[in-house]
N, C-alpha and C positions, 0 to 999 in steps of 0.2 A: 509440333511440340507445344504444349500448353503454356500459357503465360507464366512466367516465374512468380513464385509466391502467390499463386492465384487465390488460395484460401484466405490468406491474410488480407489481400487486396479486396476480396469480396466482403470480408468482415468490416473493413474500413468504410464500405459503402452500405453498411447495415444489412447485409445479405449473408445468411448462414447456409452453407452447403449441406446437403443431406445425401451425399454420394460423391462419385467421381465425375469428372468431365468426360462426356462421350462425343467423339468427333462427328461432325456433320459434313456432308458434301454440299456443294453448291456455291462455295466461296470462290471468288475470282482472285483478286489480290489479297483478300482477307482470309483468316482462318476462323472456323466456326465450331462451337461445341454446344452440347445440350447438357443441362444440369437440373437435378431436383434440388429445390431450396425451400427455405421457410416462407418464401413468397410465391411458391408454386414452381412450375416448370419454366425455366428461363433459357435463353440463348446467350452465350458469351461470345463476343466477337473481338478479334484482335486485328488491328490494321494500323496504318499510318495515323498518328494522332490528329493531324490536320484534316484528313479525310473523315475520320470518325467524328470530329467536332462538327463538320458540315452535315453529316448524317443525323447527328443528334439534333442540330438546329432544324433540319428538315422534318424530322419526326414530330418535333414539338410544334412546328408551324402547321403541319397537317392535323394534329390533334386540335389545335386552337381553332381550326376552320370549322369544327363541329358539324361535319357531314355525317351521313349514314355509313360511310366507309370505315372499316376497322383499321386502326393504326396501332402497331405494337407499342406498348407503354415503355418508355425509358425508365429503368429501375436504378441505373447507376452508370457513371462514366468517369473513367480515371485514365488520363493520358492515352495509352494505346489499347485500352480495354473498355468495351461497351457491354452492358448487361441489359437485356430487354425481355419483355414478355414473350414466351413461346406461343406459337399458333398451332392449333390442331387442323390439319388439312383434310378437306373432303372434296369430292367431285362437284364442280360448279353447276353444270346443266343450264337449261334455259332460264330458270329463275335466278340463278347466280349471275348470269350474264346481264339480265335485266336490272338487277340491283347494282351491278357494277356500273352500267350506263347511267342509272339515276344518281348514284353517288358521285360519279365523276362530273356530271352536270352540276351538282351542288358545289363541288370543289371549285369548278371554273367560274361559278357565280361570285366567288370571293375575289374582288378586284381592288386595285389601287391605282395611283396616278402615274407611276413610272414603271417601265420595263426593267427587269433586273432584280437584284436582291441587295440586302444590307451588307452582305459579305460574299466573298468568292467561296466556291466549294469545288466539287469534282464530279465528273461524269465517268464512273469507273475510276481508273487511275489518272485520267486526264484532268488537269486543273481547268476550272471553268470560271471565266471572267464574267462577273455579274454586275459590273459597274453600272449603276442606273442610267437610263436614257429615256427622254420624254417620248421619242418616236420609235415604234416597234420595228419599222423598216431599217432604221439606223442601227438599232440594237442587233437585229438579225445579221446585218451586214458586218458591223464592226466588232461584235462580241462573239459571233458564232462562225459564219461562213468563211470570212477572209482569214482570220487567225488559223483555223484548222487547215484550210486549203493551202496556205503558205507553209505551214509546218509539214504537211505531207509532201509538198514540192521540194522543200529543203532536204528531206530524207530520201528523195529520188523515187517516191511512191506515186506521185501524180505527174503526168506528162505536162509539159509547158503549154501545149495547146488546150488541154483540159482546164488548166489553171486560168488561162486567158478567158475561156468561156465562163468559168465560175465567177470571175471578177465582173464580167459583163452582166451576168444574171444578178449578182449582188447589187450592182450599181443601178440596175433598172427596176428594182423592186417597187419604187414609188409609181411606176407606170401602170401597175395592175393590182398591187396589194394595198388595200385600204388600211389605214391605221386603226387601232382598236384599243379600248381600255384594257389594260393587261390583267390577265387572270392568274391566280395562283396555280402553278402546274407542278406535278410530281417531278418532271424533268428527266426521268429515265424509266419510263413506264413500258418496258418490254414485258412480254407475257410471263417471264420468270419472276417478275416483281409484283405479280398479282397472285394472291393466295385466297382460295375459297375456304371459308370456315362455316361452322354451324350458325354462328352469329351474323354471317354475311361476308361479302368479299372484303379482303384486306389488301392494303398496298404497303410494300416494304422498300428498303434501300433507296430513299428519295435523293434527288439532287435538285432541290426546289429553287424556283425563282418565279418571277411574274412575266408572262409573255402571252403570245397567242395561244388559245386553248388547243389548237390543232397540233401543238408540240406533242402532247400526250397521245392524241389519236393517231398521229403519224407513226409514233414509236410502236404503239400496239399493233399496227398493221404491217410493220416492217418485217418482223420475225414471227408473225402469227396471223390468224384470220378470225377476228372477233365475229361472233354470230350476228345474224340479223336482229335478234332480240336485244343485243347490246346497243346497236346503232339506233333501233327504234326508240329505245328508252332514252338514249343520249340526245338525239336530235329532236325528239318530240315534235316531228313534223317541220322542223326548221333547218334542214341541211342546206349549207351554202351551195349555190350553183357551181362555184369554182372549187369545190372540195377536192376533186382529183388533182388539180394543179397545186393546191395548198399542201396536200398530202405529200406530193413529190418534193416540194420545196422543203418542208420540215423534216423529211427523211434524209436530206442531204447532210445535215450536221451529224447525226449518229452514224451515217455511212462513212463520212470523213473520219470520224473518231475511230471506227473499226478499221479503216484503212491505216490510220496512224498506229494503232495498237497491234494489229494482227497481220499487216502486210498486204501484198499485192492481190491476194485472193478476193479482196473487196474492191479492187480497182475497176473492174467491169461494171459493178453495180453503181459506183460513183459516176462513171462515164455515161451510163444509160440514163441516170437521173438528170445529169447536166444536159444531155442532148434533148431530153424530153422538155426541159424548161426553156431552152434557148429559143 
């Protein structure tokens, strides 16, 4: 069902419709429509107001980073309704993958002093605690792994033995993971949030914060297989020797999130990652 009084609400945002809303697929908790307007073709998204506010903040932060990546422009935001620039999708190919790698490297070069973000947001429907922290290992432990691990255990989704292993892994991060100056990360960069356009690769639906750049790489490899062209462009000859271990570590948080949201179908993947890291 379309947002109530959507034409009037668009007009209040200085956007004039030139047709009716057309439903789009692809939304998870949100509802999506496409619309022709006086500002071109736009996407109208309806979701929880707090989640949308976090998305708007993330889109604006990605814009402000001024990388070669395309980021949809926010045209209007009103409570539970977001209006943004629509994207024309094409097939990526090797050149698109290379540009994605280069653009993501540019994004991760935008750094700051603390891990976290100025406000909390959400990864999908799950609230995401971004309280800043000076040390990346502490942030990963206290803001990511332990809260989600305990939430899964409380719902009976994570076995006690697995939770105990997860706690040991989190408490031992300082023994092998060096601290790093935190990069701006998309925060939810699975393959569905990458769109290839004629202007170049675009990234959508962010859950931004600052942390280890491998957060985005791990998510891309969790539900997809980026090509060699992507990695060649991203690493530019500087792949960390412990990348496989980092990948598994930073896949734990999204795997725990999927376990929390979708149930025991993800339990085995969480257990395998925990066993690999222990």
